[in-house]
Structures are given as structure tokens and as C-alpha cells.
TITIVO-850509 format. One record per residue (C-alpha): residue in one letter; residue number from 1; x, y, z. Coordinates in pm, 1 decimal. Last residue first. Example, Ala and Ser with C-alpha at 12.3 -4.5 7.8 and 13.67 -1.06 7.14 Angstrom:
TITIVO-850509
(r S,2,(1367.0,-106.0,714.0));
(r A,1,(1230.0,-450.0,780.0));
This chain:
TITIVO-850509
(r I,344,(-525.7,1545.2,2012.8));
(r I,343,(-562.6,1294.6,2302.5));
(r V,342,(-762.5,981.1,2180.9));
(r M,341,(-948.0,789.4,2409.9));
(r T,340,(-1073.5,420.3,2314.3));
(r A,339,(-1410.4,286.1,2428.2));
(r G,338,(-1567.3,-76.2,2497.3));
(r Y,337,(-1333.2,-231.3,2736.4));
(r G,336,(-1531.9,-115.2,3014.8));
(r Y,335,(-1668.3,230.3,2951.2));
(r E,334,(-1709.0,400.5,3298.4));
(r K,333,(-1476.0,189.6,3521.2));
(r F,332,(-1247.3,85.9,3235.6));
(r S,331,(-1174.8,462.5,3165.0));
(r A,330,(-1082.1,492.9,2806.1));
(r D,329,(-810.3,254.1,2669.7));
(r Q,328,(-514.3,458.5,2512.5));
(r Y,327,(-444.3,706.3,2239.6));
(r V,326,(-184.1,965.1,2155.0));
(r H,325,(-216.2,1168.2,1830.7));
(r K,324,(96.7,1222.8,1590.0));
(r K,323,(33.0,880.2,1434.0));
(r Y,322,(-321.0,977.6,1305.1));
(r R,321,(-288.9,793.5,960.4));
(r R,320,(-142.9,466.9,1006.3));
(r D,319,(-160.6,403.9,1403.0));
(r L,318,(-480.6,573.0,1462.2));
(r L,317,(-636.8,414.6,1152.3));
(r K,316,(-543.1,66.4,1290.5));
(r R,315,(-664.9,157.6,1617.2));
(r I,314,(-1014.9,228.4,1486.2));
(r E,313,(-1023.1,-100.5,1274.3));
(r T,312,(-919.8,-273.6,1588.1));
(r K,311,(-1214.3,-144.7,1768.6));
(r L,310,(-1454.7,-165.5,1502.4));
(r V,309,(-1380.6,-550.4,1458.7));
(r G,308,(-1358.9,-629.0,1816.1));
(r N,307,(-1642.0,-903.6,1832.7));
(r G,306,(-1869.2,-716.9,2034.7));
(r V,305,(-1666.6,-483.9,2253.7));
(r G,304,(-1832.4,-123.4,2220.2));
(r H,303,(-1693.9,128.2,1989.3));
(r I,302,(-1731.1,430.8,2206.0));
(r F,301,(-1464.9,706.9,2080.6));
(r V,300,(-1354.0,934.3,2382.4));
(r V,299,(-1181.0,1256.6,2261.1));
(r K,298,(-971.1,1421.4,2499.6));
(r R,297,(-859.3,1784.9,2354.6));
(r G,296,(-485.8,1857.8,2428.9));
(r K,295,(-446.5,2054.0,2097.0));
(r N,294,(-789.3,2141.4,1924.0));
(r K,293,(-646.3,2178.2,1586.3));
(r E,292,(-723.7,1827.6,1464.5));
(r N,291,(-1070.9,1859.2,1637.5));
(r E,290,(-1302.9,1874.9,1346.8));
(r A,289,(-1068.3,1652.0,1110.0));
(r M,288,(-1067.9,1367.4,1404.5));
(r V,287,(-1465.8,1398.5,1439.9));
(r Q,286,(-1526.4,1340.8,1055.3));
(r H,285,(-1255.2,1057.2,1048.7));
(r F,284,(-1443.9,870.3,1321.1));
(r K,283,(-1773.1,909.9,1147.5));
(r D,282,(-1647.4,780.7,837.0));
(r T,281,(-1510.6,482.5,1029.1));
(r Q,280,(-1872.1,406.7,1169.8));
(r V,279,(-2044.9,444.7,814.3));
(r A,278,(-1763.7,245.3,664.3));
(r L,277,(-1826.8,-45.3,921.9));
(r I,276,(-2180.0,-43.9,831.1));
(r E,275,(-2093.1,-87.4,436.8));
(r T,274,(-1860.9,-369.4,527.3));
(r N,273,(-2144.4,-544.0,750.8));
(r S,272,(-2376.6,-524.7,447.0));
(r M,271,(-2669.9,-257.8,441.0));
(r G,270,(-3015.8,-354.2,298.8));
(r A,269,(-3186.9,-220.7,628.2));
(r T,268,(-2935.4,-38.9,842.2));
(r S,267,(-3187.1,214.6,977.9));
(r D,266,(-3175.6,545.1,1157.3));
(r I,265,(-2821.8,617.8,1135.1));
(r L,264,(-2536.9,729.2,1364.9));
(r E,263,(-2642.5,625.5,1702.3));
(r D,262,(-2770.3,278.2,1571.2));
(r I,261,(-2435.2,217.6,1409.0));
(r H,260,(-2264.9,221.2,1740.7));
(r L,259,(-1991.4,472.4,1711.7));
(r D,258,(-2075.7,679.4,2016.0));
(r V,257,(-1849.3,1005.9,2027.1));
(r E,256,(-1762.8,1143.3,2365.2));
(r L,255,(-1590.2,1487.7,2384.3));
(r I,254,(-1372.7,1520.6,2701.2));
(r G,253,(-1278.3,1899.3,2793.7));
(r P,252,(-1467.2,1920.6,3114.3));
(r E,251,(-1519.3,1612.8,3309.8));
(r N,250,(-1889.4,1497.0,3345.8));
(r R,249,(-1844.3,1157.8,3209.2));
(r R,248,(-2142.4,958.4,3080.9));
(r A,247,(-2195.3,596.4,3210.4));
(r Y,246,(-2228.0,375.3,2920.6));
(r K,245,(-2480.5,170.3,2719.5));
(r K,244,(-2765.6,397.5,2835.0));
(r K,243,(-3068.2,175.8,2835.9));
(r V,242,(-3331.7,48.3,2591.5));
(r P,241,(-3529.5,-233.2,2741.7));
(r V,240,(-3411.4,-580.0,2641.6));
(r K,239,(-3624.9,-818.2,2427.4));
(r E,238,(-3564.1,-621.6,2098.0));
(r K,237,(-3181.9,-632.7,2151.3));
(r E,236,(-3188.8,-1006.4,2203.5));
(r R,235,(-3378.1,-1039.0,1868.7));
(r V,234,(-3137.1,-821.3,1677.9));
(r V,233,(-2822.2,-1006.3,1789.1));
(r K,232,(-2980.8,-1342.9,1698.2));
(r N,231,(-3061.8,-1174.4,1347.3));
(r I,230,(-2698.0,-1097.4,1308.1));
(r E,229,(-2592.6,-1443.8,1411.7));
(r I,228,(-2831.0,-1623.3,1161.9));
(r D,227,(-2717.1,-1383.1,883.2));
(r T,226,(-2385.5,-1528.4,927.6));
(r L,225,(-2082.3,-1323.5,1070.4));
(r E,224,(-1773.3,-1469.0,918.9));
(r D,223,(-1805.3,-1205.5,642.6));
(r L,222,(-1725.5,-948.2,885.4));
(r K,221,(-1413.9,-1109.4,989.4));
(r R,220,(-1311.8,-1154.3,622.1));
(r E,219,(-1373.9,-789.5,575.4));
(r F,218,(-1171.0,-686.4,875.1));
(r V,217,(-862.4,-923.3,797.8));
(r G,216,(-837.9,-768.0,433.9));
(r K,215,(-1047.2,-889.0,146.0));
(r I,214,(-898.9,-899.6,-210.2));
(r V,213,(-1166.5,-783.9,-433.4));
(r P,212,(-1298.5,-532.7,-182.3));
(r I,211,(-1556.7,-274.7,-285.5));
(r L,210,(-1452.1,92.6,-204.2));
(r V,209,(-1742.5,334.2,-243.4));
(r A,208,(-1580.4,705.2,-282.6));
(r K,207,(-1584.6,1025.6,-116.7));
(r E,206,(-1319.2,1273.0,-239.0));
(r H,205,(-934.1,1303.3,-161.9));
(r F,204,(-909.1,944.8,-256.4));
(r Y,203,(-726.3,620.3,-110.9));
(r D,202,(-762.6,633.5,264.8));
(r N,201,(-1143.5,678.2,257.1));
(r N,200,(-1436.7,944.2,316.9));
(r V,199,(-1778.2,784.5,216.4));
(r F,198,(-1999.6,757.1,-69.0));
(r A,197,(-2342.1,607.7,-32.4));
(r N,196,(-2460.7,829.7,239.6));
(r D,195,(-2693.5,1025.6,15.3));
(r K,194,(-2835.8,695.6,-126.1));
(r Y,193,(-2850.3,700.9,-513.4));
(r F,192,(-2520.3,480.1,-548.1));
(r R,191,(-2694.2,197.8,-363.7));
(r S,190,(-2970.6,156.2,-628.4));
(r A,189,(-2719.2,75.0,-918.8));
(r K,188,(-2692.4,-279.8,-762.9));
(r I,187,(-2374.8,-447.4,-809.0));
(r K,186,(-2291.8,-821.3,-806.0));
(r I,185,(-1905.1,-908.9,-718.6));
(r S,184,(-1757.6,-1262.7,-801.0));
(r E,183,(-1393.7,-1298.1,-696.1));
(r A,182,(-1125.0,-1505.1,-832.4));
(r V,181,(-771.8,-1454.0,-687.9));
(r P,180,(-453.8,-1626.4,-804.5));
(r Q,179,(-252.8,-1782.9,-519.8));
(r M,178,(30.2,-1573.6,-410.4));
(r C,177,(413.8,-1678.3,-485.5));
(r K,176,(633.7,-1527.0,-201.7));
(r Y,175,(888.0,-1298.4,-394.5));
(r S,174,(1234.5,-1319.9,-563.2));
(r R,173,(1334.6,-1001.3,-725.0));
(r G,172,(1335.0,-822.5,-1102.7));
(r K,171,(958.9,-794.8,-1123.0));
(r K,170,(693.6,-894.2,-867.1));
(r Y,169,(369.7,-1090.1,-900.5));
(r L,168,(1.9,-1100.5,-817.0));
(r M,167,(-251.6,-1228.1,-1058.9));
(r L,166,(-601.3,-1115.4,-1015.8));
(r Q,165,(-960.9,-1227.6,-1156.7));
(r I,164,(-1268.9,-1040.4,-1139.8));
(r E,163,(-1621.9,-1185.9,-1233.0));
(r W,162,(-1886.3,-912.8,-1243.0));
(r Q,161,(-2232.3,-975.8,-1193.0));
(r N,160,(-2436.1,-698.5,-1324.9));
(r D,159,(-2757.5,-614.8,-1142.4));
(r D,158,(-2745.7,-264.1,-1230.8));
(r L,157,(-2410.5,-103.7,-1336.0));
(r Q,156,(-2539.5,27.6,-1652.6));
(r F,155,(-2796.7,246.7,-1452.2));
(r V,154,(-2508.4,447.1,-1325.6));
(r P,153,(-2404.3,559.2,-1640.8));
(r V,152,(-2031.4,511.5,-1695.8));
(r K,151,(-1694.8,678.4,-1662.7));
(r A,150,(-1415.3,449.3,-1733.7));
(r L,149,(-1117.0,222.4,-1589.4));
(r D,148,(-896.8,462.8,-1412.1));
(r E,147,(-592.5,304.7,-1224.4));
(r K,146,(-481.5,303.9,-854.7));
(r T,145,(-127.5,273.4,-719.6));
(r N,144,(48.9,107.9,-423.7));
(r P,143,(236.1,-170.8,-650.2));
(r E,142,(209.4,-106.7,-1027.2));
(r V,141,(-126.2,-198.2,-1210.0));
(r N,140,(-159.6,-435.4,-1519.8));
(r G,139,(-485.7,-420.6,-1714.5));
(r H,138,(-811.4,-559.7,-1805.2));
(r Y,137,(-1158.1,-432.0,-1864.1));
(r L,136,(-1487.9,-548.4,-1981.1));
(r L,135,(-1436.0,-907.3,-2111.9));
(r D,134,(-1770.5,-1082.5,-2189.8));
(r V,133,(-1854.6,-1384.4,-1982.0));
(r T,132,(-2030.8,-1743.0,-2026.5));
(r Q,131,(-2252.0,-1840.0,-1773.8));
(r D,130,(-2551.2,-1878.2,-2004.1));
(r K,129,(-2712.8,-1589.9,-1803.7));
(r K,128,(-2411.5,-1381.3,-1847.1));
(r K,127,(-2122.1,-1303.3,-1646.7));
(r N,126,(-1945.0,-949.3,-1707.4));
(r A,125,(-1584.4,-962.8,-1682.1));
(r I,124,(-1301.2,-775.3,-1510.3));
(r T,123,(-940.3,-901.3,-1570.3));
(r Y,122,(-641.4,-806.6,-1354.8));
(r F,121,(-274.7,-810.9,-1367.0));
(r V,120,(-143.0,-691.4,-1011.7));
(r F,119,(230.5,-598.0,-960.0));
(r Y,118,(280.7,-640.4,-600.0));
(r N,117,(369.4,-438.2,-290.1));
(r S,116,(7.2,-393.1,-219.6));
(r D,115,(-273.0,-139.2,-210.1));
(r N,114,(-373.2,-180.1,-578.5));
(r V,113,(-688.4,38.1,-626.5));
(r V,112,(-911.8,-14.6,-941.2));
(r Q,111,(-1118.6,273.3,-1086.9));
(r L,110,(-1452.3,337.5,-1204.7));
(r R,109,(-1622.3,680.1,-1254.0));
(r V,108,(-2007.1,727.5,-1186.6));
(r D,107,(-2288.6,870.4,-1392.1));
(r G,106,(-2625.1,1023.3,-1327.7));
(r S,105,(-2875.2,1103.1,-1623.3));
(r D,104,(-3176.3,949.2,-1501.2));
(r I,103,(-3116.1,927.7,-1126.6));
(r G,102,(-2964.1,1263.2,-1084.1));
(r P,101,(-2612.2,1412.9,-1067.8));
(r K,100,(-2409.0,1457.1,-1373.0));
(r D,99,(-2024.8,1488.7,-1310.3));
(r G,98,(-1957.3,1142.1,-1162.1));
(r P,97,(-1921.9,1028.7,-804.2));
(r L,96,(-1661.5,758.4,-751.7));
(r V,95,(-1671.7,378.0,-746.5));
(r A,94,(-1354.3,187.1,-654.6));
(r L,93,(-1281.2,-178.2,-725.8));
(r F,92,(-1042.4,-261.3,-447.7));
(r F,91,(-730.0,-472.9,-406.4));
(r R,90,(-551.4,-540.9,-89.3));
(r P,89,(-225.7,-743.9,-16.6));
(r N,88,(-188.3,-897.0,336.0));
(r A,87,(114.2,-1085.9,357.0));
(r D,86,(331.2,-864.8,149.7));
(r D,85,(222.6,-530.9,349.0));
(r G,84,(198.9,-226.9,152.9));
(r D,83,(473.7,31.7,88.8));
(r E,82,(768.5,16.7,348.0));
(r D,81,(962.4,-227.8,111.1));
(r D,80,(996.5,54.8,-142.0));
(r Y,79,(1044.6,-131.4,-475.6));
(r E,78,(1251.9,-29.9,-781.1));
(r Y,77,(1109.8,-199.5,-1085.1));
(r D,76,(1332.8,-390.4,-1334.7));
(r E,75,(1227.5,-287.7,-1687.4));
(r D,74,(966.6,-498.4,-1830.3));
(r D,73,(743.3,-219.0,-1964.3));
(r Q,72,(422.3,-371.4,-2116.1));
(r D,71,(196.3,-185.2,-1928.4));
(r V,70,(-160.9,-295.3,-2008.3));
(r E,69,(-421.2,-32.3,-2101.7));
(r A,68,(-747.0,-35.0,-1929.7));
(r K,67,(-1048.7,-122.8,-2155.9));
(r A,66,(-1382.1,37.5,-2242.8));
(r G,65,(-1636.7,-123.7,-2447.7));
(r S,64,(-1924.1,-260.6,-2271.4));
(r L,63,(-1932.4,-18.5,-1981.8));
(r V,62,(-1922.5,297.4,-2193.0));
(r A,61,(-1648.0,551.2,-2264.5));
(r N,60,(-1802.1,860.2,-2382.8));
(r E,59,(-1597.3,1098.1,-2173.9));
(r P,58,(-1277.4,922.1,-2286.3));
(r V,57,(-1052.6,819.0,-2000.6));
(r T,56,(-733.7,1005.5,-2000.5));
(r K,55,(-451.1,812.4,-1842.3));
(r V,54,(-196.3,868.8,-1556.8));
(r N,53,(19.0,566.0,-1497.4));
(r S,52,(343.2,694.9,-1553.3));
(r A,51,(293.8,986.7,-1309.9));
(r S,50,(207.7,695.7,-1056.2));
(r E,49,(-114.8,727.9,-860.1));
(r I,48,(-150.7,657.5,-501.3));
(r V,47,(225.1,712.8,-407.1));
(r V,46,(250.8,714.9,-16.6));
(r V,45,(391.2,992.6,195.5));
(r E,44,(545.4,1002.1,519.6));
(r N,43,(877.9,802.0,433.4));
(r M,42,(957.1,1066.9,167.8));
(r L,41,(990.2,1335.2,433.3));
(r T,40,(727.5,1639.2,344.1));
(r P,39,(766.9,1973.3,208.9));
(r V,38,(434.2,2139.9,107.7));
(r E,37,(384.8,2346.3,-188.1));
(r F,36,(58.2,2536.7,-168.2));
(r G,35,(-190.2,2527.5,-482.7));
(r D,34,(-495.0,2495.7,-263.2));
(r Q,33,(-530.6,2132.6,-381.3));
(r D,32,(-187.9,2043.3,-230.4));
(r E,31,(144.2,2078.1,-435.4));
(r V,30,(384.9,1826.3,-272.7));
(r Y,29,(768.5,1854.3,-232.7));
(r V,28,(949.9,1566.7,-140.7));
(r L,27,(1247.1,1570.9,93.6));
(r K,26,(1495.6,1286.0,167.1));
(r G,25,(1749.6,1465.7,-81.6));
(r E,24,(1542.3,1729.9,-276.0));
(r L,23,(1246.8,1631.5,-474.2));
(r R,22,(1029.1,1813.8,-697.8));
(r T,21,(646.3,1896.5,-778.9));
(r V,20,(484.2,1581.6,-637.1));
(r K,19,(100.1,1623.4,-689.1));
(r G,18,(-140.9,1634.1,-391.1));
(r G,17,(-206.7,1491.6,-40.1));
(r G,16,(-455.6,1551.6,241.2));
(r S,15,(-505.3,1439.2,597.0));
(r I,14,(-198.7,1397.8,834.9));
(r N,13,(59.6,1126.6,921.7));
(r L,12,(45.3,917.6,595.4));
(r F,11,(35.3,1210.9,340.5));
(r R,10,(-126.4,1103.6,0.0));
(r V,9,(72.5,1105.9,-305.2));
(r T,8,(23.3,1182.1,-681.4));
(r D,7,(340.5,1123.4,-900.4));
(r G,6,(437.3,1400.8,-1115.4));
(r A,5,(793.9,1433.1,-998.1));
(r K,4,(905.5,1089.5,-884.7));
(r I,3,(883.2,867.6,-579.4));
(r K,2,(1025.3,515.3,-573.2));
(r M,1,(809.1,251.9,-450.4));
């Protein structure tokens, strides 16, 4: 995607981002949240909101009435083939904190996130008891951008079953036809009252809840774990006395971080596999941020073996977001295949 002044971007190699102020050759100048202008190579940023897509969402917009505008521009689009993966498009419904805290008066902001190299035409409708639907939002999102829907009271989300449909296409070039997507999502308002509901992510400078509409490899793997398999693991764990999972290293300068979910939170009751993974990756981002200035520091992330989802996700984040750091398998003698060591 071609970058232009006014676009909001995020950095690929470091955390943060901001608004593009100007372009000079292969350099793009980004004004960060502190007002500093940061020169960065164009191929080291990704557009998360196009200047042409910025919309003002009315403060009094409600769930039953607000709609996203449809972009009717039919001009040829200039693609950046490095943005997104044609074989694995991603699309999310994002929920962000609102301005009013509290259960009674609380509100949230809704957005859609298109992490793909396709234009996406979407419809979001509320399914009623008689199986008919009421259209809530519809719109057209450019590749690798996000779009506002509305700000709504939290209680309006409770027990709604949303039917989301997506059509993916490209303008001005040939492309591999993608099958239409139809996904049913049920939202409970109670999840947004929890302290750990909103987590760090790759798409916003603030914490958010990302609900996948087009599921990636990791969400699909998590979905393959049935309730029976999960209960079996729990029962086996209850039979075995609690022991240390790994030998601890005494070598100075090494920081060990255990990402097993039972080391991070007291209970996973009511949490989906995707939400558990989000807590674990949030802890990973936190530790990386705390140690970004400790050059030469060795950090061992203990992720276990399991089905390999957490390990794969950690290494994907290292390859995409933390490219300047070196990583390798941690000591096999002490961790088996269950840990990754990162050298800051």
C-alpha cells in the first residue's frame, strides 16, 4: 500500500508509531505520541489507518443505527506486496475502551481491522430470535487498514449474535479469488468489565480486544482443541503432584519468564483458548518492552511443548516485531524443547 502524508502507521521493528508528516525518497517521517518526528524507512512501517479513511464517529451513535460509509472510489489502487499475506488474510472486529468507566455508564469503541492485501466489503447484522437479521454496519475497507464503526454502551453488546459476512477482492490487478466469509459471533458484555479484558496488540497503540472473523493458523489450531481434550489435560494435571516444570539456571544475567497460563493468572474459568493465548503474548510483549534497553540481556521464555501454538506465536512475533533481537532454542538440557532464549 502506498504511504502518504496523514496516514497513521506502526513501526515493524520497534514498538510504537504515529502519523506521517512528510516523505523524502525512501524515508517517511512519523510524528509519535510525544510530538517527535521520527525518520524511518518506508519498508519498516505499515499503514494501520489511511488518511482517506479517517471518519468522525458521532458521540451519540448507537448500536442499532450507526453505519460505516462505503468507499465508492473506483480508481486503480497501488498495492505494496510486502503488506499482508495473500494466502492468509486476517480480519478482526476490535473492541476498545471508551471514555466512560463503570458498569452502568461504560461504553466501548468498535472498529474493524483488515490485515490483508485485499479490499474487504463487510456487513455486520444482528440475528433475531426468528432467525432474521437487522443490518447494523456495512462498509469497504482498504488493504491493511482499520475503520471506525461506532461508540456504544457496553450493555448493548450483551448476548447479541452478530452475523458477519466478508467479500475479498482487488482493484486494477488479477488476484486469486477468495471464498466469501460468513462468521457468527456472540458477544457477552461481562467480559469487558474484567481488568485483563483489554490487552496489548499489534494494531493499536492502546489495549484492545480483537475478535477474529477470518481466523489465522493459530486460532484454527486452538479451535481444534475440543472441550474433551481440554478436560483430559486438566484431569491428568490434577493426578500429578505439582513439581517444577524446568530446572532453573543460576547463570547471572539470564531472566526466566514462565508463560504457562497458570503462572500468569489464578484461574482460566470462562476464558477461550484465544483469550488465554492473548494473556500469554501480552506478558511476552511486557517483558520485551521492559528489557528493550538492556543490551546483551538474555531472556528465556518458557512456553512448554504442548501443541506448539504458543512457541510458534512467540517466534512469529520475534520475526515480525522484534527483528533486531537474536533468538534461539534455550538449553535443551534444562528446558528440553520448551523454551526460547532471546538476546536483547
